[in-house]
C-alpha positions as YAML, in Angstrom:
chain: A
units: angstrom
residues:
- id: 1
  name: MET
  ca: [-62.89, 89.21, -37.74]
- id: 2
  name: GLU
  ca: [-59.35, 89.64, -39.08]
- id: 3
  name: LYS
  ca: [-60.71, 90.04, -42.58]
- id: 4
  name: GLN
  ca: [-62.82, 92.86, -41.43]
- id: 5
  name: LYS
  ca: [-60.07, 94.57, -39.65]
- id: 6
  name: LEU
  ca: [-57.90, 94.25, -42.86]
- id: 7
  name: LYS
  ca: [-60.50, 95.66, -44.87]
- id: 8
  name: GLU
  ca: [-60.75, 98.73, -42.64]
- id: 9
  name: LEU
  ca: [-57.03, 99.22, -42.66]
- id: 10
  name: LEU
  ca: [-56.92, 98.97, -46.47]
- id: 11
  name: ASP
  ca: [-59.65, 101.54, -46.54]
- id: 12
  name: THR
  ca: [-57.40, 103.79, -44.22]
- id: 13
  name: LEU
  ca: [-54.40, 103.14, -46.32]
- id: 14
  name: HIS
  ca: [-56.22, 104.07, -49.48]
- id: 15
  name: VAL
  ca: [-57.21, 107.49, -47.87]
- id: 16
  name: GLU
  ca: [-53.67, 107.80, -46.58]
- id: 17
  name: LEU
  ca: [-52.25, 107.24, -50.13]
- id: 18
  name: GLU
  ca: [-54.38, 110.13, -51.44]
- id: 19
  name: HIS
  ca: [-52.47, 112.56, -49.10]
- id: 20
  name: VAL
  ca: [-49.15, 111.63, -50.73]
- id: 21
  name: ASP
  ca: [-48.53, 114.83, -52.86]
- id: 22
  name: SER
  ca: [-44.70, 115.05, -53.54]
- id: 23
  name: VAL
  ca: [-44.14, 112.23, -55.88]
- id: 24
  name: ASP
  ca: [-40.73, 111.31, -57.50]
- id: 25
  name: GLU
  ca: [-40.31, 108.39, -59.88]
- id: 26
  name: THR
  ca: [-39.38, 106.11, -57.24]
- id: 27
  name: THR
  ca: [-42.46, 107.11, -54.96]
- id: 28
  name: GLN
  ca: [-44.64, 106.78, -58.03]
- id: 29
  name: SER
  ca: [-43.51, 103.17, -58.58]
- id: 30
  name: VAL
  ca: [-43.97, 102.32, -54.90]
- id: 31
  name: LEU
  ca: [-47.51, 103.78, -54.85]
- id: 32
  name: THR
  ca: [-48.41, 102.03, -58.01]
- id: 33
  name: THR
  ca: [-47.36, 98.75, -56.68]
- id: 34
  name: LEU
  ca: [-48.98, 99.24, -53.24]
- id: 35
  name: ARG
  ca: [-52.26, 100.15, -55.03]
- id: 36
  name: ALA
  ca: [-52.29, 97.00, -56.95]
- id: 37
  name: ASP
  ca: [-51.25, 94.96, -53.98]
- id: 38
  name: MET
  ca: [-54.21, 96.66, -52.02]
- id: 39
  name: GLU
  ca: [-56.74, 95.88, -54.81]
- id: 40
  name: ARG
  ca: [-55.89, 92.16, -54.75]
- id: 41
  name: LEU
  ca: [-56.29, 91.99, -51.05]
- id: 42
  name: MET
  ca: [-59.42, 94.01, -50.98]
- id: 43
  name: ASP
  ca: [-60.90, 91.37, -53.65]
- id: 44
  name: GLY
  ca: [-59.94, 88.78, -51.15]
- id: 45
  name: LYS
  ca: [-57.44, 87.09, -53.48]
- id: 46
  name: LYS
  ca: [-54.73, 85.14, -51.75]
- id: 47
  name: GLY
  ca: [-51.72, 84.33, -54.02]
- id: 48
  name: THR
  ca: [-49.33, 81.52, -54.12]
- id: 49
  name: LEU
  ca: [-46.86, 81.21, -51.31]
- id: 50
  name: HIS
  ca: [-44.13, 83.10, -53.54]
- id: 51
  name: GLU
  ca: [-46.66, 85.82, -54.29]
- id: 52
  name: ASP
  ca: [-47.67, 86.27, -50.72]
- id: 53
  name: ALA
  ca: [-44.05, 86.46, -49.75]
- id: 54
  name: SER
  ca: [-43.38, 89.12, -52.34]
- id: 55
  name: LEU
  ca: [-46.31, 91.06, -51.28]
- id: 56
  name: MET
  ca: [-44.84, 91.29, -47.66]
- id: 57
  name: VAL
  ca: [-41.41, 92.23, -49.15]
- id: 58
  name: ARG
  ca: [-43.04, 95.04, -51.09]
- id: 59
  name: MET
  ca: [-45.08, 96.33, -48.30]
- id: 60
  name: ASN
  ca: [-42.04, 96.30, -46.01]
- id: 61
  name: GLY
  ca: [-40.24, 98.25, -48.86]
- id: 62
  name: ALA
  ca: [-43.11, 100.73, -49.03]
- id: 63
  name: LEU
  ca: [-42.93, 100.94, -45.19]
- id: 64
  name: ASN
  ca: [-39.31, 101.82, -45.34]
- id: 65
  name: HIS
  ca: [-39.79, 104.42, -48.36]
- id: 66
  name: PHE
  ca: [-42.56, 106.37, -46.52]
- id: 67
  name: GLU
  ca: [-41.17, 106.17, -42.98]
- id: 68
  name: THR
  ca: [-39.43, 109.72, -42.91]
- id: 69
  name: ASP
  ca: [-41.85, 111.75, -44.95]
- id: 70
  name: TYR
  ca: [-45.20, 110.26, -44.40]
- id: 71
  name: PRO
  ca: [-45.12, 108.64, -40.74]
- id: 72
  name: LYS
  ca: [-48.97, 108.24, -40.63]
- id: 73
  name: LEU
  ca: [-48.94, 106.26, -43.87]
- id: 74
  name: SER
  ca: [-45.95, 104.20, -42.59]
- id: 75
  name: MET
  ca: [-47.86, 103.50, -39.35]
- id: 76
  name: THR
  ca: [-50.99, 102.34, -41.40]
- id: 77
  name: ILE
  ca: [-48.70, 100.16, -43.55]
- id: 78
  name: GLN
  ca: [-47.31, 98.59, -40.27]
- id: 79
  name: HIS
  ca: [-50.83, 97.81, -39.12]
- id: 80
  name: VAL
  ca: [-51.75, 96.18, -42.45]
- id: 81
  name: LEU
  ca: [-48.51, 94.07, -42.29]
- id: 82
  name: GLU
  ca: [-49.50, 93.04, -38.75]
- id: 83
  name: SER
  ca: [-53.00, 92.13, -39.85]
- id: 84
  name: LEU
  ca: [-51.67, 90.07, -42.67]
- id: 85
  name: ALA
  ca: [-49.29, 88.20, -40.49]
- id: 86
  name: LYS
  ca: [-52.11, 87.23, -38.05]
- id: 87
  name: MET
  ca: [-53.87, 85.95, -41.25]
- id: 88
  name: GLY
  ca: [-50.89, 83.69, -42.25]
- id: 89
  name: PHE
  ca: [-49.40, 85.80, -44.98]
...
């Protein structure tokens, strides 16, 4: 069940990412990394312990980056992080 919820959250996150319009260099980097991480998760690929820890760090960084200007996107990232934590990431 948690995998289905994660997929739904990732789909929602993908839609939210499409609404990010004002993109500076830092935001572009965060978006590129977040999209790559989403693809890996949607493919169901669990990484090594180090890769998964790095994923969580990157997603927390994205959460902090978008918190002020994109609160809905930040909330979706937070839900993804919670779902991943429940799955043992």
